[in-house]
C-alpha positions in Angstrom: -19.9 2.4 -1.7 -18.4 4.9 -4.0 -17.6 7.2 -0.8 -15.5 4.4 0.4 -13.7 3.9 -2.9 -12.7 7.5 -3.1 -11.3 7.6 0.8 -9.1 4.4 -0.9 -8.2 6.4 -3.4 -7.6 9.4 -1.5 -3.3 10.5 -2.1 -1.3 10.7 1.3 1.8 12.8 1.2 4.9 10.5 2.2 6.8 11.6 5.7 10.2 11.2 6.1 9.9 8.3 8.5 8.1 6.6 5.9 11.0 7.2 3.5 13.7 6.3 5.7 11.2 2.6 7.2 11.3 2.1 3.6 14.5 2.2 2.2 15.6 -0.1 5.4 13.4 -2.6 5.0 14.1 -2.8 1.1 18.0 -2.9 2.5 16.8 -6.2 4.9 15.3 -7.9 1.7 11.4 -7.1 2.6 9.2 -7.5 -0.2 7.3 -4.4 -1.2 3.7 -6.2 -0.4 5.5 -6.6 3.2 6.2 -3.1 3.5 2.9 -2.2 1.9 1.2 -3.6 5.2 3.4 -2.2 7.5 3.1 1.0 6.4 -1.0 1.3 5.1 -0.3 1.9 1.8 -0.5 -0.2 -1.6 2.1 -2.2 -2.5 2.1 -0.4 -5.9 2.6 3.0 -4.2 5.5 1.5 -2.0 7.8 0.3 -5.0 6.8 3.4 -6.7 7.9 5.7 -4.1 11.2 3.5 -3.7 12.1 3.8 -7.6 11.3 7.2 -6.8 13.5 8.0 -4.1 16.4 5.1 -6.1 16.6 7.6 -8.9 16.6 11.0 -6.9 19.5 9.6 -5.0 21.6 8.2 -8.2 21.0 11.7 -9.9 22.6 13.4 -6.6 25.7 11.4 -6.8 
């Protein structure tokens, strides 16, 4: 059981394609939990990634 928990919590780096899909889906108004299902990630990780991208984009302008 503990081994399963460790695998579930392992961090996977975000790909450029995942970032693009995340941003495209959010523009369409899709909720974080639905995006998470599509990307096989947790809703909280999707939301955190979205906020990080938005912050970075804002700082570049």
